N, C-alpha and C positions, 0 to 999 in steps of 0.2 A: 760421666766417663764409664764406659762399659770395660769390663774386667773379665779375663779369661780364666775358670778355675778348674783346675784339673780334679776330677772326682771318680775314683774307682777307674783310673787310667782312660776316663772319657773326659771330652771338653764339653762344657756346658757355657753356652752364650745366652745370657738372660732365661727365658723359658725354652729354650732347643738345646738338644743333643747333637752337637756337629759332627758326630761320628756315624749314627744313623740316620741324620738329617730329618729328625722328627723333633716335634714339640709338644707342651703340654697345652697350649691354646691355639685357637686359629688365626688369633691377631699375631702372635709371635711367629707361628709358621710362615706367615705372608711377608712379614719383615725380615726373617732370616732368609727366605727365598729370594726377596728382591737384592739381598747383597752380592754385590759383581763376583766377589771370590767364592761364594756359593754355589751359584746357577750363572751358567755361561749363556747369555743372551743367544748367541749363534747356535747352541744345540738346541735351545728350546723353540726357536721359532721354526725350526724343520719337522718337530714333532706333528704327527696328525692328532686333531683333537679327539677323534673316535676311530674304531677299528677300519671302516670301510675305506677303500682307495680312494673314494670320492669326498671324503672327509677333507674339510680345510684344516689349515693350520692356525697355530694360535697369532693374533694380531700384534702382540707385545709381550713382554715377559710378566707384566703385570696381571695379562690375562691368564696366563699359565699359572702363576703362582697362586691367584685366586681360585681357579679351578682346582689345581694339584692339592691344596692345604683341604680343601673342602671335604674331600674323601677321607676316611677316618679308619681303614681297615688295615693299614700297614702293620699294625702291631695287636692283632686281634687274635684271639683263641676262641673257638667255637663256644658255643653256650653262652652267647650274650656277655661277654666279659673280655676287658682289654687286659693285654698283658703289662701295661704300664701306662702311666699318666701322659707319656710322648706318643700320641696315637693321631695327631695331625704330621703329614709328613709330606715334605716337598722333593724329596729324591726324584730325578728323573726315572721313568719307568722302564727299568731294564735292571738286568743282573750285574753284579760287579766282575763275574769271570772274563768278560771279555772275549768269550768264545765266539765264532762267527759260524753261520748256517753251513758253511763249506765244510768246516772242520766237523761239525754235528754230524754231517751225512755219513762220513768215513767212520764213525766211532759207532755207528748203528748199523753197520753191515750184519746182516743176518738176523736183525731184530724186527718183530711185526710191532709197531706201534698201536696200541689199541685205547679206544676211549669206552671207557668203563660206564655200566648203568649208575644210575642214580644211587647212591647207597651203597656201591659195590666195591670191595677191596680189588687192587690187583692181581693179587693171588688168584680170587674167584674169578675175575675177567679173564685172564689168560688161561685157566683152566677149562673155562667155557669154550674155548676156541681150541682146546687138546693141547694147550702149551703149558709153559710153567714161568712165571714172572721172573724175570733176570735183576734181581737188586741192585748188581754193580753198574746198571745202566739207567738207573732212575735218575742219577745227578745229570745224564746228557738231556732229559726230558724238563728238568727242573730250571728252566729258563724262560723267559717273557717270550722272546722271539720265537720258541718251538711252541709254547703254549697257544700263542697266536697264528701259528700254522695251523694247528689242529682244532683248535677252538674258536668261539666267536670272541670271548673276551670284551664283550661290547662295554662293559663299565671299569674298563682297565686291568693291570695287571699289578700285584702287589704282592710284597714279600709277608711270610705269616708264619705260623709255627706249628700248624695241625699235622697230625700223623697221616691225615689223607691226601698230602700234597706230593707233586704237582697235580691242580684239580681247577675245576671251575665250577662257581657257585651255580646253582639251577636258578632259573627264573623266578621259580613259585617259593624260593626261600624268604625267610622274614627279612624284612628291610634292614635289620641291624646287622645281617651277615653280608650285605653288599651284592644282591643277585645279580648274575650275569658276570660278574669278576673273575679274573683268573687268580690263583693264589700259587706261588712258589715257595718251598722251603728255605728260610734263612741259614739252616745249617745242613749242608750235604749228609753229614755222618748220622743225622736223624732221620734220614729218607727209609722207608719200609714199605715192602709189599703187602703188609696186612692191615695197613690202616683204611679207615672208611669213614665216612659221615653221611648222615641222612639227607644233607642237603648239598651236596657235591657230586661231580663226576670226575673220576680220576683219569690221568693220561698214564699210560703203562706200557713197559717195555716186556714183550712176551718172546718166547724162543721155544 
């Protein structure tokens, strides 16, 4: 019999945190992902397996869960460490804000969206263009659908906690950092123009 236990205001099911939809093992992740109350098959089957428009979709929910749980970067902090033991995540690759691309456009009127160089902060990237980084607009770029608009994100898009986000991990990065993946900050209030990391390129709002 499975019991639900409240722990620090979070609900745990076996080895999975149901709030973050992340688990402490690959096996638990796949199992929780397959639960119809956690993952809606109709939402999963329309997702692209990869970034290109020519990429196929998942054949079934099991294929989605097997692939999604295999990625282990959703709770990563740079420098080869996980934020917690719950780093196998099955959440659908999108932010929880629910904002749409049409709303995004109106909120970035007058903003020049710049892709920084590897290891460069947004403050530096904007300054190189003769502009300044606008910190209040970082949250508008901190979304998977926006990162995928400007970057390849060929290895998916995941929440993380690095000060260099929103950003894309460069292809030459160590494998444990998930090269080619896009990362967005889980908490908008921690976004900063000054953050940088040697293995990422930032997406920056300049004006």
